[in-house]
ZALO-123873 format. One record per atom (N, C-alpha, C, O, CB): x, y, z; residue in one letter. Coordinates in steps of 0.02 Angstrom, whole numbers, plus 50000, padded with zeros to 5 digits. Glycine has a CB too. Layout:
BEGIN
XYZA;...
***
This chain:
BEGIN
500694036138850M;500124038838865M;500294047738877M;499914052538868M;499834034538930M;500894047638897T;501294055738909T;501374056638851T;501084061438827T;502044057038950T;501744052838809V;502094054838743V;501354057038701V;501334062538673V;502604047338703V;500954053738698A;500234055038672A;499974060938671A;499764063738620A;499784052038704A;499974063338729L;499584069138764L;499984075438748L;499724080938739L;499514068238847L;500734073938745V;501344081138728V;501004080338652V;500764085438627V;502524079638737V;500984075138620L;500854075738530L;500354081038525L;500394086438497L;500504068038487L;499774077538564F;498964081138553F;499394086738558F;499744088038510F;498184080138615F;499424090538615V;499554096538640V;499834100838577V;499594105738549V;500054095738702V;500404097338564I;500834099638494I;500304101338446I;500024106838446I;501354093338457I;500164096538406V;499584095938354V;498974101738371V;498604103838327V;499254087638359V;498934103738443A;498294107638435A;498554115038412A;498304118838370A;497824107938511A;499204115838457I;499454122438452I;499714123538376I;499694129538360I;500034123438506I;499874120438342F;500084120538273F;499394121738243F;499374126438203F;500474113638247F;498754118038253V;498204119238231V;498004127138235V;497814131038191V;497784114838265V;498094127738293V;497894134138316V;498154140038283V;497774144038256V;498044134638379V;498804140838284R;499224144538268R;499304144338182R;499614149238162R;499794142638309R;499134140838142S;498994139938067S;498384143738050S;498414147538002S;498884132238046S;497924143338079F;497304147238057F;497224154038100F;497304154338160F;496634142638066F;497064158738063K;496944164538070K;496284168138059K;496104167738001K;497344166638040K;495904171238095V;495094173838075V;495234181038072V;495164183938126V;494394172038136V;495444185138016V;495394192238020V;494784194638028V;494424191837987V;495654195237969V;494474198638061P;493954204938073P;493764207237999P;494134207037950P;494334212138121P;493054209438002Q;493074214137933Q;493184220937952Q;493054223038008Q;492364214137888Q;493484225337897Q;493854229937891Q;494394229837931Q;494274232137987Q;493564234837896Q;494864228237924N;495394224937964N;495874221537922N;495684216237896N;495114220038013N;496624224137907A;497004219937880A;497824220037925A;498114224637954A;496994222137801A;498024212037911W;498514210637959W;498954208937912W;498804206837856W;498394205538013W;499814210337944V;500424209937898V;500604204137928V;500564202837988V;500984215937896V;500844199937875V;501244194037916V;502004195337895V;502214197637842V;500984185437893V;502324193437944E;503124192037916E;503264184037919E;502944180737959E;503764196337970E;503664181637885R;504014176137877R;504784176537899R;505154179537860R;503924174537809R;505064173837958L;505664173737979L;505904181037967L;506434182837942L;506044168337947L;505444184337989G;505664193937989G;505594198737950G;505674204737958G;506264195737989G;505344194337889K;505394197837821K;504504197637797K;504104193137812K;506014192737759K;504374203537761Y;503854205237758Y;503504198237702Y;503794195737654Y;503884213337738Y;502864196537727H;502624191437693H;502094189437641H;502184187137585H;502554188837727H;501414191237680A;500754194237654A;500584197537695A;500914197937747A;500244190537638A;499934201537684T;499424204337700T;498694200137717T;498384198137668T;499394208637650T;498464199037771L;497954192937770L;497374197737770L;497434203237797L;497974186837840L;496784196037738T;496254201137713T;495674196537759T;495744190737777T;496124201737611T;495094201137773P;494454198137808P;494424190837787P;494484189037728P;493744202137787P;494284185837850G;494024181137825G;494504174537858G;494744176437911G;493984182437747G;494694168437843L;495074162237872L;495564163337842L;495494165137784L;494834155037864L;496214162837867S;496924163337816S;497204158137849S;497034156137905S;497474170937814S;497634155937814L;498324149037847L;498804152337833L;498924155837784L;498464140337809L;499174150737892V;500024153237894V;500424149237914V;500104144537937V;500224158737937V;501074148037919V;501394143137950V;501674144138034V;501884149338057V;501934141937904V;501624139538059P;501594141138132P;502364142638137P;502754142338089P;501284134638186P;502484144038190F;503334146738215F;503624148038163F;504224146838171F;503854141438253F;503504150538100V;503714153538032V;503444159338031V;503724163838062V;503524149837969V;503034160238008D;502664166638002D;502294168338073D;502074164438116D;502114166137940D;502294176038072R;501914178738111R;501574184238126R;501974186038169R;502084178338139R;501144188638127V;500794193838124V;501014199638140V;500764202238190V;500384193038151V;501344201938115A;501834208738136A;501474214038156A;501614217338207A;502284211738079A;500934215438111Y;500484221838132Y;499694220438105Y;499494216738060Y;500814229538092Y;499324224938151K;498574224638145K;498484230138127K;498784234638158K;498164223038200K;498014232138067H;497914240738046H;496954239338039H;496644235138007H;498474244137940H;496784243438070S;496054244238060S;495874249437983S;496164254837974S;495764248138138S;495474247237946L;495304249737876L;494804255937889L;494674259937844L;494934243437828L;494574256437945K;493854262437956K;494324268837960K;494914270237968K;493244261438047K;493684271937950E;494084279937956E;494234282538039E;493734283338074E;493484286837917E;494774283438062I;494914288038123I;494974294238121I;495214298038080I;495424286938152I;494584295438200P;494614302538210P;495264304138252P;495514300038290P;493964305038246P;495444309238242L;496114309138283L;496294318338307L;496564322938276L;496824305138223L;496074317738360D;496164324038398D;496954328438404D;497414327838444D;495944321738468D;496874332238353V;497604336938352V;497604340938412V;497164345138422V;497684342738284V;498114339738459P;498134343938506P;498204352938496P;498404355638444P;498664341138540P;497994356238554S;497924364038539S;498564366038544S;498944364438590S;497444368538588S;498744370338487Q;499404372638475Q;499214382938472Q;498644385338464Q;499744367938385Q;499864387138482V;499874392338461V;500154395038404V;500754394838389V;500024394538497V;499594397938364C;499934399338283C;499954406438298C;499534408838336C;499424397038201C;500514410838264I;500684416538254I;500154419038183I;500314416238130I;501504416338246I;499764422338179T;499604424738107T;500004430038073T;500494432638100T;498934427338106T;499784431738009R;500154438337958R;500324444738020R;500864447038038R;499404442237882R;499714446138041D;499814452838090D;500074451638148D;499904455538193D;499224456538106D;500534446038164N;500714445438213N;500344443038292N;500544444538348N;500924450138207N;499864439638276T;499274438838318T;499414432838336T;499594428838293T;498584439638289T;499344430538417Q;499114422038437Q;498544422938440Q;498164427738443Q;499344417938508Q;498504414738436L;498054411938425L;498054403938444L;498424399538422L;497964413738365L;497564403238488Q;497584396238505Q;497314393138470Q;496724395138468Q;497404394338557Q;497414388038430V;497074383838390V;496954376538399V;497444373738422V;497324384438339V;496384372238385D;496404364638408D;495954362938346D;495664367338314D;496074362238496D;495904355138328G;495594352738290G;495654346438293G;495954343538338G;495664354838243G;495334343538239I;495144334838231I;495514332338151I;495534336338105I;494054333338226I;495724326838147L;495734324838088L;495604317238081L;495674312938124L;496324326938062L;495374316738004Y;495194309337993Y;495294309137941Y;495174312437890Y;494574306438006Y;495704302337965F;496244299037903F;495904290837903F;495404288537932F;497334299237932F;496344287837862Q;496034280637865Q;496614277537817Q;496774280337765Q;495134279737831Q;496964270637843V;497344267637802V;497024263637745V;496474260737741V;497724264037840V;497564264537697T;497274261937622T;497924256837602T;497884252637557T;497144269637554T;498494258037641D;499114253237624D;499364250837664D;499854253937685D;499594255337596D;499214244437698P;499404241137768P;500184240337754P;500514242237803P;498974233037788P;500524238137706T;501044238237702T;501484244337725T;501904244637770T;501074236637651T;501294248637684R;501724256237686R;501564258937761R;501994262337790R;501394262837617R;500924257437793A;500734259837848A;501314256637907A;501514259737956A;499934257737856A;501524249937886S;501764244537926S;502504247237928S;502784248537981S;501644236537894S;502824248237856Y;503534250637859Y;503844256537852Y;504384258737870Y;503814248137826Y;503264259237814G;503274269137799G;503454271837847G;503884276137837G;502564273737785G;503274271037910S;503364274337956S;503334271838027S;502884267638031S;503014278437944S;503694272838092S;503834269338136S;503104269438169S;502804264238179S;504444271538174S;502844275438184N;502304276838204N;501724282638164N;501654288438182N;502514278338262N;501454280238124Y;500904286138061Y;500564288738105Y;500524294438081Y;500294282737993Y;500244288938157I;499854292338199I;500064298038220I;499814303538208I;499724289238246I;500754296138265V;501164303138268V;501344307338235V;501324313238251V;501574303338282V;501704303538149A;501664308138110A;501504312738084A;501814318038076A;501654307638096A;500644310238056V;500034313938051V;500024320238094V;500164326138086V;499474309538069V;499824316538142T;499804322738215T;500154329538192T;499954335138176T;500354319738295T;500884325838199Q;501274332238208Q;501464336338129Q;501714342038130Q;502024329838252Q;501314332638063L;501164336038006L;500534341438017L;500544347338000L;501024330637952L;500094338538043A;499344342438044A;499714348638082A;499824353738049A;498564338038095A;499864348238140Q;500114354938175Q;500644360638135Q;500634366738141Q;500524352338240Q;501084356438092T;501454361638068T;501314363938033T;501444369938031T;501904361338056T;500824360037962S;500404363637914S;499924367837933S;499664371437891S;500104359837877S;499744367937989L;499094372238022L;499314379738035L;499014385038029L;498824368638103L;500144377738061R;500394383238082R;500694390138011R;500754396338014R;501014379838132R;500844384637951S;501084386437916S;500334392637864S;500324397937834S;501474379637892S;499784386637886V;499224391937872V;499024396437877V;498834400437834V;498914391837877V;499014396937967I;498854401737985I;499274408137970I;498994413437959I;498744400338039I;500044407637970G;500494412437965G;500344415637912G;500624421137912G;501104410537966G;499964414537859K;499894417637802K;499224422137782K;499124425137729K;499994412737761K;498884421537830L;498064425137840L;498174430437900L;498554429137946L;497354418537868L;497864435537896E;497784439437950E;497314439637984E;496784439237953E;497864444137941E;497274440438065L;496694437538098L;496064438238089L;495734433838117L;496694438338147L;495684443638051D;495044442538026D;495024437237981D;494524433537984D;494784448137996D;495484435837940K;495374430337885K;495184424937902K;494804421337870K;495884428737849K;495554423037987T;495554415338001T;494914414438020T;494774408538012T;496054412438056T;494444417638043F;493894417538061F;493384415138017F;492934411038026F;493804422538081F;493604419737952E;493114421837896E;493254413437847E;492824409937821E;493424431337848E;493684412937847E;494084407637788E;494044401037829E;494454397637798E;495054409837765E;493854397737870R;494044390337901R;493984386437864R;494484382837869R;493714387637952R;493514383837808D;493394381737742D;494174381137706D;494464375737701D;492874387437704D;494464387837682I;495094386337650I;495584385137709I;496104383337683I;495344392437599I;495634385337759I;495964383637798I;496184374637820I;496724371837830I;495674387337837I;495454372037821N;495544366937819N;495614361937754N;495654355837761N;495194365937856N;495594365437687A;495724362537635A;496414361437625A;496614356037605A;495444365337589A;496794366537637Q;497464367837622Q;497804365037677Q;498374363737656Q;497634374937609Q;497754363337740V;497894357937796V;497804350937757V;498294347237749V;497324358537865V;497324349737741V;497164341337697V;497604340937650V;497824335337639V;496394339937653V;497824346037614Q;498214345037545Q;498824344237567Q;499134339437543Q;498184350937491Q;499174348337618A;499744347137641A;499984342137667A;500574340737657A;499834350137671A;499544337737712I;499634332037756I;499604326837702I;499924321737708I;499084331137818I;499304327737660D;498864320337620D;499524318437563D;499684312937540D;497844323137560D;499864325737551E;500334322737494E;501034318237540E;501434313937521E;500684330637436E;500954321137595A;501624316437622A;501434310537670A;501854307037698A;502184321237669A;500644309637677A;500574305037704A;500544298437670A;500614293237701A;500164306337734A;500404298837592L;500334292137553L;501074289637551L;501154284537518L;500004293037472L;501664292537584N;502224287037593N;501964282237658N;502294277037664N;503064290937612N;501464283037701W;501434280737753W;500754276037748W;500514273137797W;501474286037802W;500494275737681G;500004272537679G;499444275537685G;498964272537661G;500054268537712G;499304281837715V;498834284237749V;498444290137709V;498744295137690V;499134286137810V;497674289037696K;497404295237659K;496934298537722K;496554295737762K;496904292937578K;497134305837714V;496784310537751V;496134312937717V;496064314937659V;497234316137764V;495764312437754L;495054313637725L;494944320737736L;494974324437687L;494444309137760L;494824323137791R;494684329937803R;495114331337857R;495454326837883R;493964331637816R;495114339237885Y;495384340537949Y;494854346537971Y;494784350737926Y;496244342737946Y;494484347738028E;493954353238042E;494424356238110E;494644353038157E;493024349838062E;494474363838096I;494564368138159I;493984367638220I;493444370538215I;494574375738133I;494134364438267K;493664364838324K;493494373338363K;492924375538372K;494034359438383K;494164377138381D;494044382338409D;494784384738395D;495304381538386D;493734381738479D;494594394138399L;495004398638381L;494904402238442L;494344403738463L;494894402038315L;495464403538471T;495454407838541T;496124412938543T;496704412138559T;495504401938614T;495764418338519P;496354425238531P;496344423938605P;496054420038644P;496074435038506P;496864429838607P;497004433638681P;496614437638707P;496254441038670P;497524437338687P;496604438138766K;496074440738794K;495944448638775K;495394451238762K;496174439638865K;496554451538776E;496654460638752E;496334458738664E;495924463038647E;497864465038754E;496404455938635I;496234456238573I;495374453138566I;494984454338520I;496834451938533I;495254449138624L;494404448338614L;494164453838634L;493764456838599L;493994442638654L;494354456138694H;493994464538709H;493964470138664H;493484473838661H;494344468338763H;494504470738625A;494634474338563A;494194472238510A;493874477038488A;495314473638542A;494064466938483M;493624464138435M;492894465338468M;492414466038429M;493814456238421M;492794465538546Q;492164465638561Q;492034473538552Q;491484474838528Q;492014462238630Q;492514479638571A;492254483938560A;492134485838489A;491654489438478A;492514487338591A;492574483338431Q;492594484438356Q;491754481938343Q;491344484838309Q;493294479238310Q;491694477438369I;490964474638344I;490334478438373I;489794478638345I;490864466738368I;490494481838441T;490064486438482T;490044492838423T;489534494738393T;490454488738567T;490504494738417A;490554501238372A;490324499538323A;489934504138314A;491184504438356A;490214494538262E;490114492438213E;489314492138209E;488994493238157E;490504486838208E;489054490438268R;488264488238280R;488164496438303R;487804499238262R;488024480538353R;488294499138336E;488094506738360E;488084510938291E;487634515038284E;488714510438420E;488724509938224K;488684514938178K;487864512638140K;487364516138131K;489464514838123K;487994504638122R;487364501538084R;486734505438112R;486314507938074R;487274492738099R;486664505838197A;485834508038213A;485864514338198A;485314516838184A;485504507338290A;486544519238198L;486254527238172L;486134527338108L;485754531838091L;486754533538180L;486314523838065I;486054523038010I;485494520837975I;485134522437927I;486324521237995I;485584515938024A;484794513038001A;484104517538036A;483494517038026A;484704504038033A;484594522938089A;483934527738120A;483874533438059A;483374535838032A;484124532338210A;484564534538049S;484314541338007S;483974539737940S;483624544037914S;484974546437987S;484074532437902E;483704530237830E;483114529437857E;482704531537816E;483954523237787E;482794527237914G;482264527037928G;481844535937923G;481354537137887G;482344523037995G;482154540637964R;481984545937969R;481724548237907R;481154550437898R;482414549037995R;482294547537854R;482474550737777R;481894545937734R;481534548437691R;483474549137746R;481874539837750Q;481214536637731Q;480504539237741Q;480104539637694Q;481204531137762Q;480374540737795E;479944543737832E;479704550937799E;479174552437773E;480254544137900E;480364555437812Q;480084561837760Q;479714560937695Q;479194563537676Q;480674565937736Q;480224555537657I;479944553537582I;479324554237585I;479014559037562I;480064546537554I;479024548237622N;478534544037616N;477994549937646N;477454549137617N;478644536337657N;477954555437692I;477514560237716I;477534564337632I;477044565137596I;477834565037797I;478204566437618A;478134570337544A;477784568637500A;477384572437473A;478644570737509A;477864561137480T;477564558037436T;476754557237455T;476334557537409T;477934551937428T;476614556437505G;475894554637524G;475504562337507G;475034562637468G;475844551737617G;475744567637538E;475554572937532E;475364574537457E;474784575337440E;475984576537561E;475914575037413R;476084575637350R;475264571937300R;474894574737261R;476924570837343R;475254564337328E;474614562237304E;474034561837323E;473554559537293E;474624558037292E;474044564537383A;473304567637409A;473124573737365A;472594574137334A;473324570437493A;473704579437367Y;473484584737316Y;473434583837259Y;473144588637234Y;473804589337311Y;473564579637216I;473474576937157I;472634574137166I;472144576837141I;474094571037142I;472654568737203A;472024566337222A;471444573037224A;470994573137182A;472144562537298A;471484577037261R;470914582537276R;470764586537219R;470204588637207R;471114587537331R;471404587837175S;471364593837119S;471064587637064S;470614589637027S;472284599037093S;471214582437057E;470794577137009E;470274577237026E;469884578836982E;470944570237005E;470024576037080G;469314575837118G;468844581537087G;468354580937050G;469414577137204G;469184588237118A;468934594837088A;468804594737008A;468264595236979A;469494600537105A;469484593836978K;469454595436913K;468734591036890K;468354594136853K;470184593436874K;468504583136914Q;468154578236886Q;467414581836907Q;466884581436875Q;468354570136916Q;467534585236963A;466664586336999A;466554593236952A;466024593236922A;466584588437113A;466954598536943E;466864601836884E;466824602136820E;466614606936787E;467064603836885E;467124594136787I;466904593036723I;466204589136737I;465864590336687I;467474588936679I;465864585536777N;465214581736801N;464754588536798N;464224588636768N;465284577536888N;464954592536824K;464474599036842K;464264601836775K;463674601236757K;464894605436888K;464724604736736A;464954606136665A;464444602436617A;464114605836577A;465724603336651A;464384596236620Q;464264590236594Q;463384592036618Q;463044595336580Q;464784582836628Q;463184590236665G;462734590836682G;462094597836666G;461494597536653G;462994589536733G;462454602536674E;462194608836665E;462024609036574E;461524610736542E;462804614836698E;462594606636556A;462444605136478A;461864599436453A;461514599236402A;463134602436448A;461904595636501A;461364589636470A;460744593336497A;460224591536468A;461444580236506A;460634598736550A;459834600136566A;459734605336521A;459194605636492A;459604602536645A;460284610436508I;460124614836436I;459734610336394I;459124610836384I;460824617336390I;460234604436363I;459854601636305I;459244600136315I;458764601736281I;460114596236279I;459264595836381A;458484592536397A;457874597936394A;457284596336384A;458464589236479A;458124604836406V;457694608136408V;457604611936342V;457054614536331V;457764611236461V;458054612436300A;457854614436249A;457404609136184A;456974611236145A;458464617336232A;457594603836190E;457264597536169E;456754597836199E;456364597536152E;457564591536180E;456434598136245A;455734598836266A;455454602536244A;454934600736216A;455594599836319A;455644610636242T;455484616136228T;455214615636150T;454644616036128T;456054620636243T;455854614436117A;455584611236035A;455014608236023A;454554610935992A;455984605936007A;455014601336053S;454524597536047S;453854599136085S;453354595736075S;454754592036063S;453874604436129A;453304607836131A;453104612036070A;452544611136047A;453354611536185A;453524616736041I;453174620635991I;453074616335930I;452624617935891I;453554627035973I;453524610035916R;453194607135857R;452394603535883R;451904602735848R;453764600835821R;452464601935943Q;451794599035957Q;451114604135964Q;450524602335964Q;451884595236023Q;451424611735970V;450704617135970V;450744619135882V;450244621535854V;450824626536037V;451384617735844A;451304620435780A;450944614235742A;450614614935690A;452024623135747A;451024610135763D;450594602935748D;449714602835764D;449264599535739D;450974596435804D;449714607735816A;449064606835838A;448724613035799A;448144611935779A;448984606835922A;448944618435787I;448694624835742I;448634623735679I;448314627635643I;449114630535742I;448944617535653R;448964615335583R;448094609835565R;447794607435516R;449864609935576R;448014610035635Q;447174602835625Q;446764609535628Q;446864615435641Q;446864594335717Q;446194604635608P;445514609235585P;445344611235662P;445424607735711P;444754604235537P;445084617635659G;444984622835704G;445574624635762G;445534628735808G;444344621135736G;446024620935748G;446944624635771G;446834631235795G;446734633235852G;447594626035695G;446884634335736E;446754641035734E;446294645035800E;446504648635845E;446424641635668E;445634642835785Q;445124645735839Q;445384644035897Q;445274648535938Q;444374643235837Q;445714639135923A;445774637635986A;446394640936005A;446464642836064A;445734630635997A;446944641835953V;447414648035989V;447074653136005V;447104655036063V;447964651035949V;446674656635961Q;446314664535974Q;446024664536032Q;446144668636076Q;445734667135922Q;445614659736037L;445404659036108L;445794659136156L;445734663136202L;445124654136119L;446304654236154K;446744653536216K;447394660636215K;447864661236254K;447164644636210K;447264663836175V;447674670936155V;447224676736192V;447424680636235V;447714672436057V;446664676436168A;446144680936213A;446074679436292A;445954683936332A;445404679836183A;446164673736308E;446074673136381E;446734674936412E;446784677636467E;445844665736404E;447184673536377R;447834676136416R;447834683436409R;447924686436462R;448554673136386R;447724687536346A;447654694536354A;447164696836401A;447224702436426A;447504697436294A;446714693236416V;446234696436474V;446644694636526V;446914699636549V;445414693536483V;446784690436550D;447194688436619D;447894693036623D;448114694236680D;447434679436619D;448254695636568A;448604700136566A;448534706536584A;448984709636613A;448724699836526A;447874709236566F;447444715736569F;447294715936630F;447334721536656F;446814716236527F;447134711236665S;446974710036742S;447634710136777S;447684714636819S;446584702736757S;447994707336773K;448624706436807K;448994713736799K;449244716636847K;449064699836774K;449024716136743L;449344724336739L;449014730836781L;449304735736805L;449284726936657L;448264728936782A;447844733636806A;447984733136906A;448084737536947A;446964731336772A;447924724636913S;448154726536984S;448874727437004S;449004729737060S;447914721737028S;449344725936964E;450004725936974E;450024735736989E;450164737837045E;450494721736897E;449894739536944A;449774747036932A;449384751336962A;449404757436957A;449594748036880A;448814746237012K;448504749937027K;448244756237005K;448274761437037K;448674749937061K;447954755636942T;447824761436888T;447134759336850T;446944753536850T;448514762136829T;446894763036829T;446144760036789T;446314759536719T;446584763936685T;445394765436795T;446114753936701L;446274750436618L;445694752936579L;445154750236592L;446284740836610L;445714757836531V;445384759536482V;445334755836422V;445824756036386V;445554764636470V;444804752036401I;444824746636347I;444284749736293I;443824753036318I;444584738536379I;444284749336244P;443944750036194P;443164749636204P;442894744936234P;444184745636152P;442764755736172A;442214754636199A;441564749436153A;440984748036169A;442024761736215A;441924747936101N;441494742236062N;441934734636059N;442414732536027N;441344745235976N;441574732636098M;441704725236119M;441774720436065M;442154715636059M;441154722536161M;441324722936027S;441234717435965S;442014717735927S;442034713135887S;440494720135901S;442444720235927E;443114721535905E;443524716035917E;444124717035917E;443404727235936E;443274709435930V;443454705535969V;444224703335925V;444634699735954V;442834700135984V;444314705035876S;445004704435828S;445494708535854S;446104707635860S;444914706735751S;445084713935870G;445664720535895G;446004719635955G;446574721535968G;445314727735909G;445524716135997L;445714713236065L;446284708136069L;446844708636096L;445114709836093L;445994702936034I;446524697536009I;447044699935985I;447484699136027I;446334693335960I;447314703535922A;447764708735911A;448194711335985A;448754709936006A;447314714635877A;447774714636006S;448264719436071S;448414713336121S;448934713836155S;447724727136124S;448094708836127A;448214704036170A;448884698836151A;449224695836192A;447544700436175A;448944698636086M;449384692436043M;450154697436067M;450684695336092M;449134691435923M;449914705636042K;450604709336036K;450884709936133K;451424707836154K;450424719035987K;450474712536164M;450774710136215M;450814704336261M;450994705736319M;450724713136238M;450654696836243I;450864693336244I;451614690936227I;451964687136259I;450504692236228I;451804695336147S;452404692536117S;452844698636134S;453434696836138S;452344690336033S;452774704236144G;453154710636176G;453294711636243G;453314706836282G;452834716236164G;453384716636259T;453584718136328T;452764722536356T;452194722736331T;454444723936328T;453004724936405R;452364728236443R;452214736236410R;451704739736410R;452574728936535R;452624736836394E;452754745636383E;452194744736297E;451624746936297E;454034749136367E;452544740736227P;452014741036160P;451254737336205P;450744740036183P;452394734336073P;451124732936251A;450504732336253A;450174736736300A;449574735836309A;450364726336264A;450514741936335A;450224748836360A;450074753336309A;449554756436319A;450704752436405A;450354754636260G;450314757936209G;449614756836168G;449194761036152G;450894756536174G;449624748936155A;449084748536099A;448424747736147A;447884747236117A;449204741336039A;448414747636232A;447734749436249A;447424754936247A;446814755136250A;447634748236297A;447794760336243G;447554767236220G;447864773236285G;448364772536321G;446574766936212G;447474777536284A;447954785036319A;448044780436401A;447514779336432A;447264796036327A;448694778036431L;448664778736490L;448844785436525L;449294788636498L;448974774036508L;448594787636576H;448674794936633H;448974792236675H;448814787136704H;448004798936672H;449514795836682S;449754794236769S;449434794836832S;449684791836879S;450244797936788S;448994797736841S;448454798436897S;447814796536863S;447434796836911S;448384806236931S;447404794636805E;446854790036775E;446694788036716E;447014791436676E;446374791636787E;446404784736692L;446214785236620L;445534784736616L;445134781236648L;446524780136576L;445424790236555R;444524792436556R;444364787936480R;444734787136432R;444294804136545R;443764785836491S;443584782036425S;443354787836351S;442964792236370S;442844776336450S;443424788036317P;443044792936279P;442344792336259P;442104787036238P;443344793836225P;442064797136265R;441274797836253R;440964797336165R;440354797936154R;441094806136285R;
***
């Protein structure tokens, strides 16, 4: 009974040690009698108990590694406190097991030395402006050496750049001066633009006023010309109508009658304005003479009309006996 129990225990241990279950994204390195034998991939694997042993277990996931803070000296002899974070991944479990005694420490130290080398090639201002370039150069330097360790460096990121307090104060003063300079320049540019805008506005306003005055004169002239043309056309139309009326039967007699009426009105108006006595011919049957006199008065000035009427004296006009 005791022998059977011992055998059962031995068989159980043998079975347990024979089967290995590797998790996903992991790789186990197996040594047989102290020598590399195989790399177990995720899943169930079979090994020889007491002969094979799992010497190394590696995670194939991306690993973030905090790089300790360190002092770096720039090209212009300024000290910087720099820290960062490194992302890497095991790509070759065999090399990661036997290429370095501790690939994590090796990668960390190499990241620090590479960072100091890159920072030393740049001036202080450039270190703040060219972080991407620094990160890329550090990754390139580490990746070349890490291939022998079975490690792939994916990226490096600088977390913080801290210059000494004196440099910080000087940088702050420089930034303040630069901002004050920009403010003064902006204010002067604003005043300059204001003067330009005022001058431009005055010039445009003067041009607009002159254009308005010019257009007003043009409109006035065009209006006067149109009025003159309209009056002339109306007068011409009236003359044509009178001429057409005269050519009609009885038109001439009507014109003579109208002229006679106008002559009488003219004589009466002349007498009232001059406050004198008007002498007319005794023979009133000579209507044609009166009409001729009236037509002459209408067509001419007052002087010819007065001469046609008779002897006009300064004090009084006498009719002939």
